[in-house]
C-alpha positions as CSV (number, residue, x, y, z in Angstrom):
1,M,0.0,0.0,0.0
2,K,1.4,3.4,-1.0
3,P,1.7,5.9,1.8
4,M,-0.4,9.0,1.6
5,P,1.6,12.1,0.6
6,R,2.2,14.6,3.4
7,K,0.1,17.7,3.1
8,T,2.1,20.8,2.3
9,M,2.1,23.8,4.7
10,L,0.1,25.6,2.0
11,D,-2.6,23.0,2.2
12,R,-2.5,22.9,6.0
13,I,-3.1,26.7,6.3
14,G,-5.8,27.0,3.7
15,G,-4.2,27.3,0.3
16,E,-3.4,30.3,-1.8
17,E,-6.5,32.1,-0.7
18,K,-5.1,32.1,2.9
19,V,-1.7,33.3,1.7
20,H,-3.5,36.3,0.0
21,L,-5.2,37.1,3.2
22,L,-2.0,36.8,5.2
23,V,0.1,38.9,2.9
24,N,-2.6,41.7,2.7
25,R,-3.0,41.7,6.5
26,F,0.8,41.7,7.0
27,Y,1.3,44.7,4.7
28,D,-1.7,46.5,6.1
29,L,0.0,46.2,9.5
30,I,3.4,47.2,8.1
31,E,1.8,50.4,6.8
32,T,0.1,51.3,10.1
33,L,2.0,49.9,13.0
34,P,5.1,51.6,14.5
35,Q,6.9,48.2,14.2
36,G,6.4,48.4,10.5
37,R,7.9,51.8,9.9
38,A,11.5,50.7,9.3
39,I,10.3,47.8,7.1
40,M,8.2,50.2,5.0
41,E,11.1,52.6,4.6
42,M,13.3,49.7,3.4
43,H,10.7,49.0,0.7
44,L,10.5,52.6,-0.3
45,K,14.3,52.7,-0.7
46,G,14.2,49.6,-2.8
47,H,11.6,48.6,-5.4
48,G,8.7,50.5,-3.7
49,L,5.5,49.3,-2.2
50,T,3.5,48.4,-5.3
51,H,5.3,45.2,-6.1
52,V,5.6,44.0,-2.5
53,R,2.2,42.3,-2.0
54,P,2.3,40.2,-5.1
55,E,6.0,39.3,-4.7
56,Q,5.5,38.2,-1.1
57,F,2.5,36.1,-2.2
58,N,4.5,34.6,-5.0
59,F,7.3,33.8,-2.7
60,L,5.2,32.4,0.2
61,C,3.3,30.1,-2.0
62,G,6.5,28.3,-2.9
63,F,7.9,28.6,0.6
64,F,4.8,26.9,2.0
65,G,5.2,24.0,-0.5
66,G,2.9,25.1,-3.3
67,R,3.6,26.4,-6.8
68,R,6.8,28.3,-7.0
69,H,5.4,31.5,-8.6
70,Y,8.4,33.5,-7.4
71,Q,11.0,31.1,-8.8
72,D,9.1,30.9,-12.1
73,L,9.3,34.7,-12.4
74,H,12.8,35.3,-11.1
75,G,14.7,32.0,-11.5
76,H,15.4,31.5,-7.8
77,M,14.1,31.8,-4.2
78,N,17.3,32.7,-2.5
79,L,16.4,35.0,0.4
80,R,19.9,36.5,0.7
81,E,19.9,37.4,-3.0
82,I,16.5,38.9,-2.8
83,H,17.4,41.1,0.2
84,A,21.1,41.8,-0.8
85,H,20.3,45.5,-1.5
86,V,18.7,46.0,1.9
87,E,20.4,46.9,5.2
88,I,18.7,44.7,7.8
89,R,19.4,45.1,11.6
90,R,18.4,42.6,14.3
91,Q,15.6,44.9,15.4
92,D,14.2,45.0,11.8
93,A,14.1,41.1,11.8
94,E,12.4,41.1,15.1
95,D,9.8,43.7,14.0
96,W,9.1,41.7,10.8
97,L,8.6,38.5,12.8
98,A,6.3,40.3,15.3
99,V,4.2,41.8,12.6
100,M,4.0,38.5,10.6
101,E,3.0,36.6,13.7
102,R,0.2,39.1,14.4
103,A,-0.9,38.8,10.8
104,M,-1.1,35.0,11.1
105,V,-3.1,35.2,14.3
106,E,-5.5,37.8,12.8
107,T,-6.0,35.7,9.6
108,G,-6.7,32.5,11.5
109,V,-3.6,30.5,10.9
110,A,-3.8,27.6,13.4
111,E,-1.4,27.6,16.3
112,G,0.4,24.5,15.4
113,E,1.1,25.7,11.8
114,R,1.9,29.2,13.1
115,T,4.5,27.8,15.5
116,E,6.1,25.7,12.8
117,I,6.1,28.6,10.3
118,M,7.5,31.1,12.9
119,T,10.4,28.8,13.7
120,T,11.4,28.7,10.1
121,F,10.8,32.5,9.6
122,R,12.9,33.2,12.7
123,R,15.9,31.3,11.3
124,A,15.5,33.0,7.9
125,A,15.0,36.5,9.3
126,H,18.1,36.3,11.5
127,M,20.1,34.9,8.7
128,L,19.3,38.1,6.7
129,V,20.7,40.5,9.4
130,N,23.6,42.3,7.8
131,R,24.0,45.4,10.0
132,P,24.9,45.8,13.7
């Protein structure tokens, strides 16, 4: 008997529709919370805010085990390369994590999945820190 394939994180959290909700809530919070100010300024120094929501959606779909929209468009999903042009401090990483966790809570990502995602996000965010 063939084992059942393991559900992807994308399936477990509710599919691409949930990722859209999550990304939109995250950036709504980034644009309104004091914790989001520095992150918003980083985007304004880079490619601007208009591309951020669709790019985050594209990336997270693949990151969560679904279709790799970001890779299809850009040829890779290398976080260091994506963020190479951005100065990121430890506090920026912590702010990003706090806002993302709040967005997940507010969009109904279940606690088990949220804990698993945040563990991975925490490692990735701290890996991107490139400024004291």
